[in-house]
N, C-alpha and C positions, 0 to 999 in steps of 0.2 A: 600119561597127564601129566606137564610141569606144575611144579609147586607154584603157587601166588603168592607175594608178600607185599605186604602195605606199607607205607612209610608215612608218618604223620610227624611235620616238627612245626615251628613258628613260621622262619623264614625259608625260602624257596632255596638257599644257599645254603644252610644244613641238610636241607633234605637232601639236593644232590650230593652235598660230601658222606652222609652215611651211605646216600646209593652207590657209590662207587665203592666203600670201602666193602660192604655188603658186595656187591658185584665181585671184588676181589678176592672175596674171602671163600665166596661159594659156589664157584663159577658161573655161567653164562644160560644153565637151566631152568634158573627159577624167574620168573616172572615178577619184575617188580613194577609199583605202582607208585608215585608220589606225591602226596597232599600238601600242601602248606597252606598255615591257618591264617597269616594274614595277605595272603591272596586269593584269601573266599574259599577255598575250597577245602575246608573241614566237613562240610556237609554234604557233598559230594562223592565219601567214600565209599568204595564199590564193597562187595562181599571179598573175603579172602582169605587164605585159610591162615596167614598169621600175621599179625597187624606190630607194627613198631611205631613206638608213641614215644617222644619225647615228652618230658613233664610241662616244661612250657608249654608244651600246645594247646594243652585244656586247663592251665592255673584259674581259668575262670569259668570252667561248662564244666557240666559234669560227661565223664571219657563216654557213661554209656549211652549218651545222646548223641556220640558223636561217631561211634562204631557200630555196625550192623551187628545181631545178633547171633553171628557164630564167628567162629576162626578162636585162635588161643591168638592173648594180649603179651605184650613183649613189652615193659617199660625201660627207655635204654637208660645206661649208665655209660658218661664219658668218660674220660681219666686225659690225662696228658703225658707228655715224655720222660722219661725217667733222666732225660738232661737236662731237661726244663723244669724238672724238681730240684737237682739239684741248685740250680741256678736259682731259685731264690730262697732257698738254703744258703745260700752263703751271703744271703743281704743281713745287715747287724738287726740286732733285736730292738722290737719297737718302734722298727720304719714302717713310715705312713706312706700309701697309696692308693689310687686310684685303683679299680678292676674293673675295664673296660667291657661292653658287651652290648651285644642288637637290642636290650630289653630288659626290663626289669628283673623280671622271673630268672632269665639266665644267668646275669651277673649275680644274683642273688646263688643262684643253684652254686658256679664256677666257684663260690666263694667258701662255697657248708664244704665242696669237694678238696679245697686245696687245704682247707683247717682238717676233713678228715686224715688225709695220707700225710700232716704234722708242720705243714706252714701257719707255726702260730709264733712267728716274729714278725709278721708283715701285720698291719693292722689297716688291711680294706675300705676303701669306701665304695660303693657302688657306682657308677657313672655308664649312662646310657642316653642315648637321643629324646630328650622330651625331660632328662632329670633334671629339679634341682640347680643351680649352681654353685657345682664342686666347690670346696674350700682351692684356695693355688695349694698345689704338690706338685714336689718336681720329679717325682716317679708315676709311672701307667704302667701297669701287667696285665696285658690284652691275649685271647685264646682267637687268632686270625679278625681280630675286629679291630685291629689298629686305627683306620678311616674314623673311627667316633671319637678319640683321643681328643681332649680338649686343646685350642692354644696355649702356648704358655708350659708345659710339660717338658722339663729341659730331656728325663732319661726313657723311654717306651721299652721294655720286657713285651717281646710276640712270642707266648709260646706254642702259636704254631695252631691250625686247626686242633676241636677238641676230637678224641679219638673212642670208638667206641669200646666198651672195656669188654675183657676176654667171655665175662658172665655171661653178656647179652652174649656174642655172636655163640655163646655156646647152647643157651634157649635155643636160637635161630637155628642152630643144628639140628636140634634135635627135635623139634618141633617143625622143621620142613625136611624129615629122613634126611639130612646129611651129617651123622654122628661123622663118620669117616673122615671127615676132612680134619677135624681136633688134633687127630693124630700124624698130620700131616707136620713139616718139617716145618715148613712158610706160615705155617699158625700158631707151632714153638718160637719161632723166631721174633714174630709180631708180638704176641706176650712177652717176648722178653725187652722189647723198647718199652712200656708203659710201666710208669710210675701205679703199679696197685693200691691197695692201703696195706699188706704183708710188708710192700717195701721198705714201708721206714723203719719198721720194728729191723727187718736186717740192717739197715746201714747203720743205724744204731745201737744195736750191739756189733758190729764192727768197728763203732769208732770210739765208742765209751765203755770204760768199764765201772764207772760209777751206777753203783749200783740205786741211788737216790732217783737218778737221771731214766734210769733203765727202768724202775717201777714206774714213774710219773709215765712215762710213756704206755706201758701196759696199762693201770689207770684207764688213759684216755680212751683205747683202744677198745676196751671189754666192758662192756655193762655187768659188773660180778664184783664179788671182791675180791683184792687181792691182798695174798701173803707172801711175804720177803725171810726165807731163812739162810743162811748161811753152812758149809759143808758141817759144821758141827752140830746143826739143829738150832741154832740160835737167833730169834728174829729179828730181822734189822731194816725191816719196812712194813706197814700195814696199812691199809686204804680205810676209808670213812665207811663206806661198804659195808668193807671184811669185820672192822666195829662193831656196827651196827650186828650183823648174823651172828659172831660170836660173843656179844654181850660184855664186851671186854673194850677199853679201852686202848691205844695208841700206848701212853705213856706206859703202862701197865704189863706190855707185852714186848717192849722194845729190848735187845737186849738178855731176855732172858730165854731160856731152853723150853720150845715149842711143846717139848714132851710133858714139862711138870705142867702144863694146862691141857691138853687136848690129844690122851695117849694115842687115839682114833684118829687119826691124821696120819697118812701112812709116809712119811718123811723118810723114816731106817730103808722101808723095803726101796722107796725111790730110791735112794742112794747105793744101798747093795746092789741093786740089778743095772743100775746107770741105766737105766729109761723110763719114760712117762708115764706114768698111773692116771685112764682116763675114766671118767663117769664111772668112780665111785661113790658109792652112798653113806652116808655117815649118820649119825644121830647127833645131832648139836643141840643144847638145850631144849629136848625134848622135839627136836620139829627138824624132819630128813632136810639136809644139806645136800645138795652135787657137789662133788670133789673129785678135782681133778689135778696132779702134781706133772711140773714140766721140770727138768734137769738143765742147770748152765751148765756148760763149759767154755773153756777156752782154752784153744791150744789142743784140746786133750786133756783138758784137767776140770776133773770136776770142781766149782767155785760152789754152788749151793743148789736153790731149788725155790720155784714160785709155784704158788696154792691160788687156786681157781676156784671159792667158793661162789654157790648160787643156791638158793632157795629153792624147795620144791616148787612153793607156791608161786616163784619167781620166773621157775620155769616152765610152769603150767603157764603161765600169761602170756609169755614169749612165744610159746608152742601156738596158743590160741591163734594169736595174732599171723603166724607162718602158716595156719592151717587158710583163712580167709583167702590170705594171700596167694594161695595154692590155688583155690580153689577159682578165684580170680571172680569171685560175684559179690557182690553188696548184701548180706542177709539182712535188712532191717525192714521196718517197718515201714508202710507207707497214712498206714489207716491207724485211727483212736476213736473213742467212742463218740467223740463228737464228729466224726463224716458219717456216723448212722445216722440216715437225714429219716424224722419220721414223728409224728406225737399220739398215734393212738395207744391206747391200751396196751393191746398184744404188742409191737414194741418195745416199749416203755418198759413195760415189766423183763421183758427179755434182757433188755439192757443193764437195769439192775440189778438181776441178776449172774447177770455174766458179770459185772463188776464186782460184786462178793467174789465169785468164782477167782477172778485175778490176782486176790491175794495169796492165794494158797500155791503149795504147789502138787496137789493132786492131779492126777487125768483126766479131763477133759472128754466127754462125747457130745459134738453137735450137729441135731439132725434135723432136717429141712429139705425141703423139695429144692430140686436145681433152679436157681438163680434168686436164694433168697438170701443170700450173702452170707455165706460159712466161713466162707479166708475171710472177708470181714472183720466177721466179729473176732477170728481168732487172732488175727494181726492187732484190732483194740483189744483183748485182753494181754496180749504180748506189751504191751506199750503200756497198761495199767498195773505192770506186775512187777516184783523187785528185778527179774530179770530182763528189764527194760533196754540196760545198755549193751546185753548181750544179743549175741545172731536169735534172727528167726529163719528159721529156714522150710521150708514147703515144698512138698514131694507127694505128686497126686500117682495114687497106686493103680489106679487103670492105666495112665498112661506107659507105663515104662513094662515091658515083660519082665515074667518071672525069672527067666533066667538072667537078667542084668539086676531087677532093682533089689535081689539080694547084695551085691556089690556094689551098688550105689546108699541102700541102709549102712553098710556093715562096712563098708571101705575092701580091701585085696593086696597081697603082701604080690611083690613082684616072679612073675610065675606061676601064680595062681592058674592060672587057666591063658590059652590058646589067645593073644589078644591084649591079655593084659598090660599094661601102660608101665615103662619100666621105670623100676623105683619105683611100684606102686601104689594104691590111692586111697587117702581116708573118704570114709564113708559120712553120707548125712547126721549120725546120731554124732561123731565129734567133730563137723564142722558146728553141730548144736549142742555143742558143749556147754552147760552153765543157761544157755537159754529154752530156745522152743523150738520143737520137732514137729511140723503141723503135717500128720497123715492126711490127705485129701480122700473119699472114694475109698476109705478102709474096706467097707466088705470084696472089692477086686483083690484082695490081698490072698496068697493059694494057701490053702493046710499047711507045707512045711514052711512060709517063712511067718504065718499065724502062730507056732509052736516058736519059733527063735524072737521072735517082737515079745511074746512073755514071759523069756526066760530073763530079755532085757527087760524088761517092767521090773520083775520080781529080784533081779539082781543086780540091777545097775550097771554093770557090763557089760564087753562086746570083747569078741574076738574077729580080728579080720580073717575075710575068705582066703583059705591059705596059709595063716599065719599059727602058734600056737601061746603067743601074749596074751593077757588079759589087758582090757584096756576100759578102767571106772569110766563112765560115763555119769554127770550131772546133768539131764535133759529132762526139761517140762514136755511129758506127749499130748497133742491135743488134735485128736481124730476126727473126722466128721464123717458123714453120709450122709444120701441123697433116697436111701432104702428104709422099706422096716426092716430093723435089721436084729427087731428080735424074731421077729418069724422068720428069718434068715436061720438066725442062730436054732427054730424050733426043728425048722426042714434040715439041720445038720451041715447048711453049707458053710455055719461059723462056729468059733470056738466057744463053749459059752462062759469058760474060767477069762479068755481074753477078754470078752464082752463086759465082763464085771468088772475086768483090771482098766479096761478103757473108760467106762461107765460109772466111775466113779464119783464125778460131777457132773450129770447127762444137762444141754441144755435146748431147748426144743425152738426153731425161729420156725415164727407164722410164717403162712403165705401171704403174699401180695391183695390176695381178696376178702383176706380176712382184718385187711389194715385199715377199710376207711379211706377218710379224708389223707391219706399218705400217698394215695395214687397223685393226687397234686403234687404236692408237698415235689414228691421226687420228680413229677415230669416239669416242674417250675426249676430246679437245682438243674436239671440236662438242660434246656432248653436255653439255660446263663452257658453253663458249661459249652453250648456247641453256638452260642452266640445265633440262634434261632428266636425270631421276634414273631412268631403267631400268637394269636390267643385262639381259645375253643368257645363256641359257641355254645349255647344250654345245654344242647338238644346231644350235640358232640361231645360232650361234660358224664352228661346222660349213661349214652355209648359204654364210656370206656369205667365208667361207675359198675356196672352191671358186669364187664369182661370178668369172666373167670381167671384170667393171666396164668393160665397152666405153666407158661416160661416165668410168669414171678417177675422182678427188678428186671431181668436182663431183657427178656421178650418188652417190655415199657420201655426200655431205650433204644431197641430196633423201632417202635411206634415212633418214639419222638425225631427219631435221626430220619425216617421216611417222611414225617410231616414236615421236616424242616429244608426237607429238600423239594416239597411242590413250591415254595417262596411263595404261600397265600397268605393273606394277612389274618382271614378268617378260615375255621377249622370247622366245617359242618359232619353231618355225620357219613354223609357218600364220598367223604373226602380221608374218611380214615382206611388204613389197611384192609383189604379184602380178608382175608383171615380175622378180623377184627370182626365185620359186619357180617360174614354169615356164621362164626363163632355166640352171635350176641344171637342171632336168627334161631339159630338150631336150639339155643339151649335153652329160650325163653318157653314154660311150663304153658301147658291150655290154660287160656284166660287170664294170661297177664298181656295181651299184644298192646294193653292199654299203654304200659310203660314206653311205646314206642309211637305214640299219638304225633310228636314231635318230628320223630325221622322220618315218619309218614307223610305228611306233608312234604316234607323237603324232597325224600323222593320220588312221590307223585308229581312234583312241579319236575323232577330232573327228566322222571319218563318221558312227560310231555316234549320237553326239548329235543330226547334221543326219538320216540317216535314220529314228530309229527304229523301227517296227516295220520299216521297208521293209529293212530293214537285209543281209537274205538276200540279196532282190532286187539292193540295189547292188552285193554282192560276187558273186550272180553274173554281171551285165553286167559287171565286173573280170575276173573272172575269163575269161571268156568273151570279153573284145577279148584278152587274154593266151593264150588259146589261138589266140584266131585270130590273122593276117593286121590283115585290118581288116574290117569290117562298119558298118551305118546301123541306125537303129530296129527299121524291118521285119525283118531279119536277126535280129536276137537276140529278138527277139518272135516269131519265126518257129519259132528253134530254142529257145527254152525250150519255145515249146508240143507239140514232136515231143518233148522227154525229159519232157515230164510237170509239166513248171512254169509258175503262174500270173503271166506278167506282163505289163502291159499295154502299150501303146506312148507314155503317159502318164507311165508313171512309168518308164519307160526312157527316155524325154527327161530328167525332174525328175534323174533319177540320173546321166547324162551332165555336166548344166550345172551338177550341186554339183561332180563330180570335175571339174568341169572349174576351179572356185575355186580350188579346191587343191593343181593341180596334177597331177593324180594319169592325165588324158587329156587327147589335144589332139584337138577336135573338127574335123570336115574335112565341109565339103559334096562331095555330089555322089558319083561313083563313087569316090572314097577313104573313103570313111566313113568311120569314128572310128577312133583309133588310142591303147594307152595310152602314157607316159611311165615314161620307166626308174625316175622316181618312183613310178608306180604300180602299177610292177609288183613294186618293193621291197614296196610296202604287200599286194598280195596273197600274195607268199610268206609278209610276213608274219602275213595273217590264216589261211594256209594251216599257218604253225605250233603259230596256238592252236588251230585247229579237232585238231590232233593231241593236243594238250595238252586237249581235248573245253571248253576256251572256249569255239571262236567256235562247235562243234556245240550248245553252250544254247544259243547268239544264233538260233542257225540254226533248230531246235524249236523256240524260239517263234514267229518268223518264219513256221513252219506249212511249212517244206521240209526233204524228207529224207536225211540226211547222207549216203545212199549214191552218189549221182546224181550229187551236187551234190560229191563227195569226189573220184568222177573230175575231176571236171572241175581241181580245185583241184591234185592230183599229177602231170597232163598238164603243167604251168609249168613 
């Protein structure tokens, strides 16, 4: 089956151009679908294996809202040709020109790309359809969009359509399992025509031997401290970043031997071996610094070397940003403590305790029934903590098989197991570094992984699966469980030492049934979110308040959605979901039927509408069930016949079915027969009260049943 690639850009011309380039590169066996934001196609993106997305396509929208939640995402990088770049570099310095493109985002992106490639001799002004009137300039530069150049411009340099970078095409080849095309001569020839970022360095090295110019170029290209030393070890250049790292000014270093100040920098080793030194760790000013030294040659003659300095903490920050990009996910919180709705003492106490816990670094164990908002509290704690600006990574331990969970948590090296991703994969502990890792349903973790997690909590370090290097991690762990974890510990199903490591700060969340009026507050918020306009009758409110809410907030939301779909202005008890009606009826204890008197009146009216002429028979069946302990349909018919009442088995069957729908009876098969629910008893008693007031008596006479025999049954309830 062929792989599927979806391409999403701003305009149809660009998306067609990219599709043509990808087709020429990858061949015909990849199914390509194209989408243009300008054409209104962004909301119709179908699932694919890989998504190639232009940054200008989602400049004003969240990319996660545009794409299905599957497949790999590649952000397109574009380039111009080396020929076009050389043409721009010949233009005199401080020349002013328009940069013309199809929209503001693409114009700005093109200017940034040219600046990265070293085109600093031209001062660009972005211009695009709908832009303000530009200043009168004699030069305009565009990438295939010369039709938008305003009138009056004397010279137009069209660099041709923007081309996908080698990095972009390489990522596509990897995700689409077409790695072999990278080594083909056609791809190498394509790369040679592109002006990649390192091309400017190569050209400047060939053209100029002025050390100051060379150093300035390196300083622009690299986010690090740069130190230039000639073949004698004398410092000839020092960047501001290097001054900061070395804690010495350029004035103090220039024209002095570097060995005098920093003998730990291995310049002499580099000169002796005539080879670059990569990733050497040196301690400078009491802080670890990553050092790399690159020798410079001209016509085979050693001219000196430049040193790249980067503080270890700066490198850590850079790697953390890269980790987030590699994962392709926005590990951020969506909820705060303000998102937690409720005014009951139970929820207010839980929020107050959680706020205090947010200020610390100790592990937290959140316990509570399913649907009580454990992840909501975890996100709120992270958002209120000093780690709020760092990642929040959530993982459900029960949703991932043990064979995969270890690799997901700790990462793995390339070749660690069959099917391991090329280049390895970072785990969630690394992705959450300096932030918070939320482990939901922690009780599902296997004993082996419990041991490894315990070590991470103790030592604050991990080793990737298949690796040997120790990686330090600074992560706050918040675990959650909907089980009785201490009981599981007592049974030997969860390690006691890990339990105490996780529950340094225990937080118990209250179930919804103990939060009183919060049910109404939550329901109002959910109604607003769904745009529902129904109101609850007092009887319906009473039913909801009496419901046990075993599914907690999740069950309440299901109820609200159900009621919203009914499209009724007023909700009565009989309109509530059958699961709630039956649960209320089955859970009311003996002697509390009066709690449902309003519901009984409403249900009696509804029963009358459903039964029609057979209402008397329906009420006889209900009263007979209330009189005895239980009986089947045949027993009901036989008893009615003995009392001179006409009742068929079909009528009894229909009556039981209708009353079960209303939550009045519970139908059981076999010897158990059928039984009335407490709600059914309340309805039967309400019918008896009406009969005494001659309201039911009128209905019974219309139904053809004499009231004398019926009254004895009703009085016996």
